[in-house]
Steps between C-alpha positions, in 0.01 A plus 500: 500500500574832667330567836502879457158657474412616152262734330194350331594353157185633331582792271368832629476381861748640753373314808714260694449130444247322719570152372874428497451204268332686216644839602165677469313734732166407653290698248686370196476141630124541497478702177749297298441156648578332163849648510546392864385144420743476207790619717419235767462232234840559341706563817691175464462455121805409298632722224356433154715753310782676687679830440250699294517878472207740529466692171195710585329610824127434543307774687233277658442398862455136388861487376826547685642850485814401311723730301672443171821303556387318816584128514227237560449125486183358345330256733200421282325594175124522549253337256436827313868483384532868590498528878795360690606457862846639571742526790734798536853500642359612837265198502189705416239290314220633281330524164664636187453490122712265291523762222678739742790267589771337289822304532830678453550311171155610385577858599833488316338335198214751508751781534700362208182462293390850595851631431501325164152637430618844615801476269275389216266787578795740514632365170152523355465854637847589369412357158170684509676818612757452223221437250316809620826698490563379144142584403538838671831560319339394172202726566732787597707434187185499289385817674838667437488390138142626474598830660806524273282428196250759622779752556637423153153541355453830683851612391425420139163672527670806652763500225229464237311788659818710505561417133141591420530828688832571328344421163206725581743772605698464177180495294383813681841659444491405132149638472611825662797514264267430208266777612796736548634409156155536349463842659849595382416388147168684514675813621768457231230452237319804632823700481567364150151591386531844663839549334361383169204735535735782592725415206200484269379832640844656446523345153154626417593842630823490298307386195254782544791745543665373185169520312461858616859574403442338162183699450687815603789423271256430216318824576830690500605317191173580332539866597855506380393330180219746450743785570749356255242454229370847567846648488564297191191641338591851609848456370355498152312829562641845447645684795226753527238227519702317765524818706129553472417152609744532786326809631160327486615203705 
């Protein structure tokens, strides 16, 4: 055992040791007498399990202030099957917890188990990520198909609307053409009726003129006939009588 003076082994205490056997200061010897008694009891104890490795520090003044990776030997396992008495490489003795130490084989086996579990978890996560990626791709594909179908529906609706507007435009154009044609026909009919009326008026006027001319020709004819008959009658009269009648005319 080293003869150099040490600091108190109780965690959180920075005083120098008072008792070189238990390596504790005066106050800690009184306050943690159970720890001091255990250290004295196991000073010459043989090793129960050698070469264990600390896997987890315990922040308590009742346990040695060991760090992960420190080497210890187990001197005894207490009746509660949890608390143990250990000795460090520098011959420090104290309490520790059996769940916070392990053999190198146990550490390797635990590491291998944890590594295998980690790999399984990674594979599981990768499979889950792949499944989610596939579901996401499927959802995105469905969404693209839905959007494409919606776009196609909107395109068809727009085309149908354009056809309807074009049909309305053509119908309106045809209606305008029909109205224009109807107006043209009405105007043509009006002109035809006006022309007919004018022709009838001219014909009536010509008829009236011809009737007048006929009446005049008949009147002249009648006069000429009367004159002829008169001259014919006078022709049978003596000259003196004809001269007398001529003077009286």
